C-alpha positions in Angstrom: -5.9 -3.8 38.4 -4.3 -2.8 34.5 -4.5 0.6 33.7 -6.5 1.0 30.8 -6.1 4.5 28.7 -9.4 4.8 25.4 -8.4 7.2 23.1 -10.9 8.1 19.9 -9.1 10.1 17.6 -11.9 11.5 14.9 -9.7 13.7 12.9 -6.0 14.5 11.5 -5.7 17.0 13.7 -6.9 15.2 16.7 -4.9 12.1 15.3 -1.5 13.9 16.0 -1.4 12.9 19.8 -1.6 9.3 18.7 1.9 9.8 16.6 4.2 8.7 19.2 2.4 5.5 19.9 1.9 5.4 16.2 5.4 5.3 15.6 6.6 3.2 18.5 4.4 0.9 17.2 5.5 0.2 13.3 9.3 0.6 14.0 9.7 -3.2 13.8 8.5 -5.7 11.7 6.4 -6.9 9.9 4.1 -3.5 9.3 4.7 -1.9 6.1 4.5 2.1 4.8 1.0 1.8 4.6 1.0 1.6 8.5 2.7 4.8 9.4 1.9 7.6 10.9 2.8 10.1 7.9 0.7 8.0 5.1 -2.4 7.8 7.4 -2.3 11.0 9.2 -2.1 12.3 5.2 -4.9 10.0 4.0 -7.6 11.1 7.0 -7.1 15.2 5.8 -7.3 14.4 2.2 -10.3 11.6 2.3 -12.0 12.7 4.9 -14.8 14.2 2.4 -15.4 10.3 2.0 -13.9 8.7 5.5 -14.6 10.1 8.4 -11.8 9.2 10.6 -13.0 7.0 14.1 -8.9 5.9 15.1 -9.1 4.0 18.1 -6.0 3.5 20.6 -6.2 1.3 23.7 -3.3 1.7 26.1 -2.9 -0.4 29.4 0.7 -0.9 31.1 1.6 -4.3 29.2 -0.5 -4.2 26.0 -1.1 -1.1 23.4 -3.3 -1.1 20.1 -5.3 0.7 17.4 -7.2 0.5 14.4 -6.6 2.7 12.4 -10.6 3.0 11.4 -12.3 5.4 9.0 -16.7 5.3 8.9 -17.9 5.4 5.3 -21.1 7.1 5.6 -22.5 7.3 1.7 -22.1 3.1 2.1 -22.8 2.4 5.8 -19.6 0.8 6.9 -16.9 0.5 8.9 -13.4 0.1 6.7 -9.9 1.6 7.2 -8.1 4.7 6.5 -6.8 4.7 3.1 -9.7 4.5 0.9 -8.7 2.7 -1.9 -4.7 3.7 -2.1 -3.4 1.0 0.5 -2.7 -2.3 -0.6 -1.7 -4.0 2.3 -4.4 -2.9 6.1 -3.4 -4.1 9.2 -4.6 -3.5 13.1 -0.9 -2.5 15.0 -0.9 -4.3 18.5 2.2 -4.9 21.3 1.9 -7.1 24.7 -0.7 -7.9 25.6 -3.8 -9.1 23.9 -6.5 -7.4 26.3 -5.9 -4.0 24.7 -7.1 -5.0 20.9 -9.5 -7.1 22.1 -11.1 -3.3 23.9 -10.7 -1.9 20.5 -12.6 -4.1 18.5 -15.0 -4.4 21.2 -15.0 -0.2 21.2 -15.4 -0.1 17.3 -18.6 -2.4 17.7 -20.5 0.0 19.8 -20.7 1.9 16.3 -23.2 -1.1 14.9 -22.2 -1.0 12.0 -20.9 -3.2 9.3 -16.9 -3.9 8.4 -15.2 -4.6 5.2 -11.5 -4.5 5.2 -9.4 -5.6 2.2 -5.7 -6.4 1.1 -5.0 -7.9 4.8 -1.3 -8.9 4.4 -1.2 -12.1 5.7 2.9 -11.3 7.7 -0.1 -10.0 9.9 -2.6 -12.5 10.1 -1.9 -13.5 13.9 -3.3 -10.2 15.1 -6.6 -11.1 13.6 -7.4 -14.2 15.3 -10.9 -15.5 15.8 -11.8 -13.3 12.5 -13.0 -15.4 9.2 -10.7 -14.5 6.8 -11.5 -15.3 3.3 -8.7 -15.2 0.0 -8.4 -12.3 -1.6 -6.0 -12.3 -3.8 -1.9 -12.4 -4.0 0.5 -9.9 -4.5 3.8 -11.1 -7.2 7.0 -10.7 -5.7 10.8 -10.8 -7.3 12.7 -12.2 -4.1 16.0 -11.2 -3.6 16.9 -15.2 -2.0 15.8 -16.9 -5.4 17.9 -14.8 -8.0 20.0 -11.8 -8.7 21.2 -9.8 -11.3 23.1 -11.2 -14.0 20.3 -13.9 -13.4 17.5 -12.6 -13.8 19.0 -10.2 -16.6 19.8 -14.2 -18.0 15.9 -15.3 -18.0 14.2 -12.6 -19.8 16.9 -12.1 -21.7 14.2 -10.6 -25.1 13.2 -7.9 -22.7 16.9 -6.5 -22.2 16.8 -6.7 -26.2 14.0 -4.5 -26.0 15.0 -1.7 -23.6 18.6 -2.0 -26.4 15.5 -1.4 -28.7 14.3 1.4 -27.4 17.9 3.0 -26.2 18.0 3.4 -30.6 15.0 5.4 -30.6 16.7 7.9 -28.4 14.9 7.1 -25.3 16.6 7.7 -21.6 16.1 5.7 -18.0 16.2 8.8 -15.8 15.7 8.2 -11.9 13.8 12.0 -9.5 13.2 10.9 -5.6 9.6 11.3 -4.2 10.0 15.1 -4.1 10.1 15.5 -7.4 6.6 16.3 -7.4 6.1 17.3 -11.0 7.3 14.6 -12.1 4.4 12.6 -10.7 2.1 15.1 -10.8 2.4 14.5 -14.2 3.2 10.4 -14.1 -0.2 10.2 -12.0 -2.1 12.7 -15.2 -1.2 10.3 -17.1 -2.6 7.7 -15.7 -5.8 9.5 -15.1 -5.6 9.6 -19.0 -4.6 6.2 -20.0 -7.9 5.3 -18.9 -10.0 8.2 -18.5 -12.8 6.0 -20.0 -12.6 3.1 -17.3 -14.6 3.3 -14.7 -12.1 1.5 -12.5 -9.4 4.1 -13.0 -8.9 5.2 -9.6 -6.8 8.1 -10.2 -9.7 10.3 -12.9 -9.8 11.3 -9.0 -8.2 15.1 -8.2 -7.9 14.0 -3.5 -6.0 10.3 -5.0 -3.3 11.7 -7.6 -3.1 14.8 -4.3 -2.8 12.2 -2.1 -0.1 10.7 -4.2 1.3 13.4 -5.1 1.9 13.9 -1.3 2.8 10.6 0.0 5.9 10.3 -2.3 6.4 14.2 -1.1 6.5 12.7 2.2 8.7 9.2 1.7 10.9 11.4 -0.6 14.3 9.9 -0.4 12.8 6.3 0.0 10.6 6.8 -2.9 11.9 5.9 -6.9 10.7 7.5 -9.2 11.9 5.4 -12.4 10.7 7.0 -16.1 11.9 6.4 -19.4 11.7 9.3 -21.6 11.8 10.2 -25.1 15.1 12.2 -27.2 12.0 15.4 -27.1 11.1 14.7 -23.1 7.9 12.7 -24.0 7.0 10.6 -20.8 7.2 6.7 -22.4 6.9 4.5 -18.9 7.2 5.3 -15.6 7.1 3.6 -12.4 6.4 5.0 -8.7 8.2 3.0 -6.4 8.5 2.5 -2.5 11.6 1.2 -1.1 10.3 -0.4 2.8 12.5 -2.7 4.9 13.9 -5.3 2.3 11.4 -4.5 -0.8 10.9 -2.1 -3.0 7.6 -2.0 -3.1 6.5 -1.2 -6.9 3.3 0.7 -7.3 2.2 2.3 -10.3 3.4 1.9 -13.0 2.3 3.6 -16.7 3.2 3.5 -20.2 2.6 5.4 -23.5 -0.4 4.1 -25.7 1.9 6.1 -28.8 4.9 3.8 -27.7 2.8 0.6 -26.9 5.0 -1.6 -29.9 8.0 -0.8 -27.5 5.9 -2.0 -24.6 7.7 0.8 -22.4 5.8 -0.8 -19.1 7.6 -4.4 -18.8 10.4 -2.7 -20.5 10.3 -0.2 -17.3 9.5 -3.4 -14.7 12.2 -5.4 -15.8 15.0 -2.6 -15.5 14.0 -2.1 -12.6 13.1 -4.8 -11.2 17.4 -6.3 -12.4 18.9 -2.4 -10.5 16.8 -3.5 -7.4 18.3 -7.0 -7.5 21.8 -5.6 -8.0 21.1 -3.1 -4.4 20.2 -6.2 -2.6 16.2 -6.0 -2.4 14.0 -8.7 -3.3 10.5 -7.0 -5.8 7.3 -6.3 -4.5 5.1 -6.1 -7.5 2.1 -5.2 -5.5 -1.6 -6.9 -5.4 -2.9 -8.6 -8.6 -1.2 -11.4 -10.2 -1.6 -9.8 -13.6 -0.1 -11.5 -17.1 2.7 -8.7 -16.8 4.4 -9.2 -13.4 3.4 -12.8 -13.7 6.3 -13.3 -16.1 8.9 -12.0 -14.4 7.6 -12.6 -10.8 9.2 -15.7 -8.4 7.3 -16.2 -5.7 4.0 -14.8 -4.3 2.2 -13.5 -1.2 -1.2 -14.1 -0.2 -3.4 -11.2 1.3 -7.0 -11.5 2.3 -10.4 -9.8 3.3 -12.9 -9.1 5.9 -16.7 -8.5 5.2 -18.9 -9.2 8.6 -22.3 -7.7 9.4 -22.8 -5.2 12.1 -23.5 -8.2 14.0 -21.4 -10.8 13.5 -18.8 -8.1 14.6 -20.1 -7.8 17.6 -21.1 -11.6 18.6 -17.0 -12.5 17.1 -16.1 -9.3 19.4 -17.6 -10.7 21.6 -15.8 -14.0 21.3 -11.8 -13.1 21.2 -12.7 -12.2 24.7 -13.9 -14.6 25.9 -11.2 -17.6 23.9 -8.4 -14.5 25.6 
């Protein structure tokens, strides 16, 4: 009989005991930054007032699995850690399928419905037995389909807009994730930009706090690009994370006072061109917005999963029988 060990971490502190095995599981592709231990540990701490961690780890001699689950008491359902701020969701698994099956069965014992969105198509093999639904796509600029010179030529009009801004005294600048005051200013402006819009997630101070902390956590792997006026005013800003062979464009902000110059689109163009020059593909993240689609040359499908408590229990039973 294989040795099986099950751990349920119900706080950020208890998650510390999973750090080593968590890091081993995410050390190889196709896991994204949103599956990294540091991001999940931080989310468990900052959003503990709305999502109670219920992270399940099952380990055996031949396999390991982690489900980064949390309980939303207000909605009375199971979600994944990260609140609304993790674009790509996934379970962690390596080796024999039994630990993952047992982890799902352990989760189903909660007797709660399950709601997960933004499951990346890169990891759908780990979701066998679940009926995933289409959620949306993530536009990309693939380095395999273009290079800096070709990209700039194809969008030369936006390049002219960039030079127009430069003639206005606007400067392109780059910062690291540990430049927390720059990150704080950008997210404060993002919160103020659509302050009356209920869909503006960064009106929430905890979400802004999480982004400042996660940028500092990534530090050299986080690049913050800005356009700033001669007077030092923030004209536009982009928060990005380097993840494998891609630069992930997480947040884009533009100053409404400069809207006639389309500074957000201009900055997106310039950072994309420079990323291609570095040999990086550009992941524009969730949503087919027009300002992304004008540059994108490919996209990736994302999925969602909605199950009642009874359907979750039935699916977990079927997964075991199939295996």
